[in-house]
C-alpha positions as CSV (number, residue, x, y, z in Angstrom):
1,M,84.8,155.0,105.2
2,L,81.2,154.1,105.9
3,Y,82.1,152.8,109.3
4,E,83.8,156.0,110.2
5,Y,80.8,158.1,109.0
6,A,78.4,155.8,111.0
7,L,80.7,156.3,114.0
8,I,80.7,160.0,113.7
9,I,76.9,160.2,113.3
10,L,76.0,157.9,116.1
11,R,78.4,159.4,118.6
12,G,77.5,162.9,117.4
13,L,73.9,162.2,118.0
14,G,74.7,161.0,121.6
15,L,77.0,164.0,122.3
16,G,74.4,166.3,120.8
17,A,71.7,164.9,123.0
18,V,73.8,165.9,126.0
19,F,74.1,169.4,124.5
20,S,70.3,169.4,124.0
21,L,69.7,168.5,127.6
22,I,72.0,171.3,128.9
23,A,70.2,173.7,126.6
24,I,66.8,172.5,127.7
25,S,67.9,173.0,131.4
26,L,69.0,176.5,130.5
27,N,65.7,177.2,128.8
28,V,63.6,176.2,131.9
29,V,65.4,178.7,134.0
30,Q,65.3,181.4,131.3
31,I,61.5,180.9,130.8
32,S,60.8,181.7,134.5
33,S,63.3,184.4,135.3
34,R,65.0,185.7,132.1
35,I,68.3,184.3,133.6
36,I,71.0,182.3,131.8
37,N,72.6,180.3,134.5
38,F,76.3,180.2,133.6
39,A,76.9,177.7,136.4
40,Q,75.0,175.0,134.6
41,G,78.1,173.4,133.2
42,H,79.7,172.7,136.6
43,L,76.3,171.4,137.9
44,F,76.5,169.0,135.0
45,V,79.9,167.9,136.2
46,F,78.4,167.5,139.7
47,G,76.0,165.0,138.3
48,G,78.9,163.0,136.9
49,L,80.9,163.5,140.1
50,F,78.1,162.0,142.2
51,A,78.1,159.0,139.9
52,F,81.8,158.6,140.6
53,L,81.4,158.9,144.3
54,L,78.2,156.8,144.7
55,L,78.7,154.0,142.3
56,P,81.1,151.1,143.3
57,S,83.9,150.3,140.8
58,A,82.0,147.3,139.5
59,A,78.5,148.6,139.7
60,T,75.5,146.6,138.4
61,P,72.7,148.2,136.2
62,W,70.4,147.9,139.3
63,E,72.9,149.9,141.5
64,W,73.2,152.5,138.7
65,L,69.4,152.9,138.6
66,L,69.2,153.0,142.4
67,W,71.6,156.0,142.7
68,L,70.3,157.9,139.7
69,P,67.4,159.7,141.5
70,V,69.7,160.4,144.5
71,A,72.3,162.2,142.4
72,T,69.6,164.0,140.5
73,L,67.8,165.2,143.6
74,V,71.0,166.4,145.2
75,V,72.0,168.5,142.1
76,A,68.4,169.9,142.0
77,A,68.7,171.0,145.6
78,I,72.0,172.7,145.0
79,L,70.5,174.5,142.0
80,V,67.5,175.6,144.0
81,V,69.8,177.1,146.7
82,Q,71.9,178.8,144.0
83,G,68.7,180.1,142.4
84,A,67.5,181.6,145.6
85,I,70.9,183.4,146.1
86,T,70.8,184.5,142.4
87,L,67.3,185.9,142.6
88,V,67.7,187.9,145.8
89,P,69.4,191.0,144.3
90,L,66.8,191.0,141.5
91,G,63.8,191.7,143.8
92,Y,60.8,191.3,141.5
93,A,62.3,193.1,138.5
94,N,63.2,191.3,135.3
95,Q,65.4,194.0,133.7
96,Q,68.4,193.8,136.0
97,F,71.6,192.0,135.2
98,S,73.1,191.2,138.6
99,W,72.4,187.5,137.7
100,L,75.4,187.7,135.3
101,I,77.8,188.2,138.3
102,T,76.1,185.8,140.6
103,T,75.8,182.9,138.1
104,M,79.4,183.4,137.0
105,A,80.5,183.5,140.6
106,A,78.6,180.3,141.3
107,S,80.3,178.7,138.3
108,V,83.8,179.7,139.7
109,I,82.8,178.5,143.2
110,F,81.5,175.1,141.9
111,G,84.7,174.7,139.9
112,A,86.8,175.4,142.9
113,I,84.9,172.9,145.0
114,I,85.5,170.2,142.4
115,L,89.2,171.1,142.0
116,L,89.8,171.2,145.8
117,S,88.0,167.9,146.5
118,Q,89.1,165.9,143.5
119,G,92.3,167.5,142.4
120,P,93.3,168.5,138.9
121,F,93.0,165.0,137.4
122,A,89.9,163.7,135.6
123,R,87.9,161.0,137.3
124,V,86.5,158.1,135.2
125,V,83.2,156.3,135.7
126,R,82.7,152.8,134.2
127,S,79.4,152.1,132.6
128,P,77.6,149.1,134.0
129,F,75.8,148.5,130.7
130,A,77.1,146.6,127.7
131,N,77.7,148.6,124.5
132,P,75.1,147.9,121.8
133,I,76.0,147.3,118.2
134,I,74.2,149.9,116.0
135,L,74.7,149.9,112.2
136,G,77.7,147.6,112.9
137,V,79.3,150.2,115.3
138,P,79.9,149.5,119.0
139,T,78.2,152.5,120.6
140,P,78.7,153.3,124.3
141,M,75.4,153.0,126.1
142,P,75.5,156.5,127.7
143,Y,75.2,157.9,124.2
144,V,72.1,155.9,123.6
145,M,70.7,156.8,127.0
146,A,71.3,160.5,126.5
147,V,69.2,160.4,123.3
148,F,66.4,158.8,125.1
149,A,66.7,161.1,128.1
150,A,66.5,164.2,125.8
151,V,63.3,163.0,124.2
152,L,61.8,161.9,127.5
153,W,62.6,165.3,129.2
154,Y,61.2,167.1,126.2
155,I,58.0,165.2,126.4
156,A,57.8,165.6,130.2
157,L,58.4,169.3,130.1
158,R,55.8,169.7,127.3
159,W,53.3,167.9,129.6
160,I,54.2,170.0,132.6
161,F,54.0,173.3,130.9
162,S,50.7,172.5,129.2
163,R,48.8,170.2,131.6
164,T,49.7,171.2,135.1
165,V,48.7,174.3,137.1
166,T,52.3,175.0,138.2
167,G,53.6,174.5,134.7
168,L,51.1,176.8,133.2
169,A,51.9,179.4,135.8
170,I,55.6,179.2,134.9
171,A,54.8,179.4,131.2
172,A,52.7,182.6,132.1
173,L,55.9,184.2,133.4
174,A,57.5,183.7,130.0
175,Q,54.5,185.3,128.3
176,D,54.1,188.4,130.4
177,Y,56.1,188.7,133.6
178,D,54.3,191.9,134.8
179,A,50.8,190.5,134.1
180,A,51.6,187.3,136.0
181,R,52.7,189.3,138.9
182,A,49.6,191.5,138.8
183,A,47.5,188.4,138.7
184,G,48.8,187.4,142.1
185,L,51.1,184.5,141.1
186,N,53.9,183.7,143.6
187,I,56.7,184.6,141.3
188,R,59.6,183.7,143.5
189,K,58.1,180.3,144.3
190,L,57.5,179.5,140.6
191,Q,61.0,180.6,139.7
192,L,62.5,178.3,142.4
193,I,60.4,175.4,141.1
194,A,61.8,176.1,137.6
195,F,65.4,176.1,139.0
196,G,64.6,172.8,140.7
197,I,63.2,171.3,137.4
198,S,66.3,172.5,135.7
199,G,68.4,170.8,138.4
200,L,66.7,167.6,137.8
201,I,67.4,167.8,134.1
202,I,71.1,168.7,134.5
203,G,71.7,166.3,137.3
204,S,70.3,163.3,135.5
205,T,72.3,164.4,132.4
206,G,75.5,164.5,134.2
207,Y,74.9,161.2,135.9
208,I,74.0,159.5,132.6
209,A,76.9,161.0,130.6
210,A,79.5,160.3,133.4
211,P,81.1,157.3,131.6
212,I,81.7,159.4,128.4
213,T,82.6,162.7,130.1
214,P,85.9,163.4,131.9
215,I,84.9,164.5,135.4
216,S,87.1,167.5,136.3
217,A,86.9,171.2,137.2
218,D,87.8,172.4,133.8
219,V,85.2,170.5,131.9
220,G,82.2,172.4,133.1
221,L,83.0,175.5,131.1
222,S,83.3,173.7,127.8
223,Y,80.0,171.9,128.3
224,M,78.3,175.2,129.3
225,I,79.5,176.8,126.1
226,N,78.3,174.0,124.0
227,G,75.0,173.8,125.7
228,F,74.6,177.6,125.4
229,T,75.5,177.5,121.8
230,T,72.8,174.8,121.2
231,A,70.3,176.9,123.1
232,V,71.1,180.0,121.0
233,I,71.1,178.1,117.7
234,G,67.8,176.4,118.5
235,G,66.4,179.7,119.9
236,I,66.6,180.7,123.6
237,G,63.5,179.4,125.3
238,S,62.6,176.9,122.6
239,N,62.9,173.2,123.7
240,V,62.1,172.1,120.2
241,G,65.0,174.1,118.9
242,A,67.3,172.7,121.6
243,L,66.2,169.1,120.8
244,I,67.0,169.6,117.1
245,A,70.0,171.9,117.3
246,G,71.9,169.6,119.8
247,P,72.5,166.7,117.4
248,V,73.5,169.0,114.6
249,V,76.1,170.6,116.8
250,G,77.1,167.3,118.2
251,I,77.6,165.7,114.7
252,I,79.6,168.7,113.4
253,M,81.8,168.7,116.5
254,M,82.4,165.0,116.4
255,Y,83.3,165.2,112.6
256,A,85.7,168.0,113.5
257,T,87.2,165.9,116.3
258,F,87.8,162.9,114.0
259,T,89.1,165.1,111.2
260,F,91.2,167.8,112.9
261,G,91.5,166.6,116.5
262,G,89.7,167.6,119.7
263,E,91.7,171.0,120.0
264,L,89.3,172.7,117.6
265,Q,86.1,171.7,119.3
266,G,85.8,175.0,121.2
267,F,86.6,176.9,118.0
268,I,84.0,175.1,116.0
269,S,81.4,175.8,118.7
270,M,82.1,179.4,118.7
271,M,82.0,179.7,114.9
272,L,78.6,178.0,114.8
273,L,77.4,180.5,117.4
274,V,78.7,183.5,115.6
275,I,77.3,182.4,112.2
276,V,73.9,181.8,113.6
277,L,73.9,185.1,115.4
278,M,74.8,186.9,112.3
279,L,72.2,185.2,110.1
280,R,69.4,184.7,112.5
281,P,70.0,186.3,116.0
282,E,66.8,184.8,117.5
283,G,67.9,181.3,116.6
284,L,66.3,178.8,114.2
285,F,63.2,178.3,116.2
286,G,63.2,181.5,118.3
287,R,60.7,184.2,117.9
288,T,61.4,187.9,117.3
289,T,60.1,190.1,120.0
290,A,59.5,193.8,120.1
291,R,61.2,195.8,122.7
292,R,59.6,198.9,124.1
293,V,62.0,201.9,124.4
């Protein structure tokens, strides 16, 4: 019994770290443009797909490290292009909702590309790293790496948004969009930079998690839902909330999987989302904001 609980907790932490990274990537875009990019789930799959395409069947750790920045940069470039297309109908307003259509359309297009190029069957990537033994439980290395990646990206973003000029400018967009525009900031450039940063996060996440994620067209939506659920529970725009909420969601979903089977994962995720929205709509670490009417 203790072994099973340790297995659930360790793998739940790793799975939750993936959810945290997806949520953090959503937050970066949302901070700069008020947009929730619903294509993020398929971009996550793209990261894993590039791992499948780039890595040889018997890759070494050095080969894995060599191709990591390549896959990450390619996904970031794709997201910048998608961001440019998404932002065009908005002009410089932040109250329009055309992004709902464009990001959902991008998600459908990305899913179709994966389906047409790889077929309906899931691709599998073999991890070049040995599985460490933690608390007596063999734990796939990608789970461990996802935890470290979540912490490292959180620290990196905290430094970017508080210590760099560009990061401070992006943070200014979140504080007061109109004031940032009046101050002469290049809003479109800052938003595209934010899309690029988000792409780096989601691309690296997909690449790292490839050995523990089935790579197929229908996986993107489920990871998007879980990442969005994590972002909402933690509080939209709060990376601290995403970092904490992810492992909670991951452990709950891993427990549900071991107890009831994987069929209920989506249901559990939706129930968590509904409960949090009913009790605290702004999320656990979100801040209430006044809306002028």
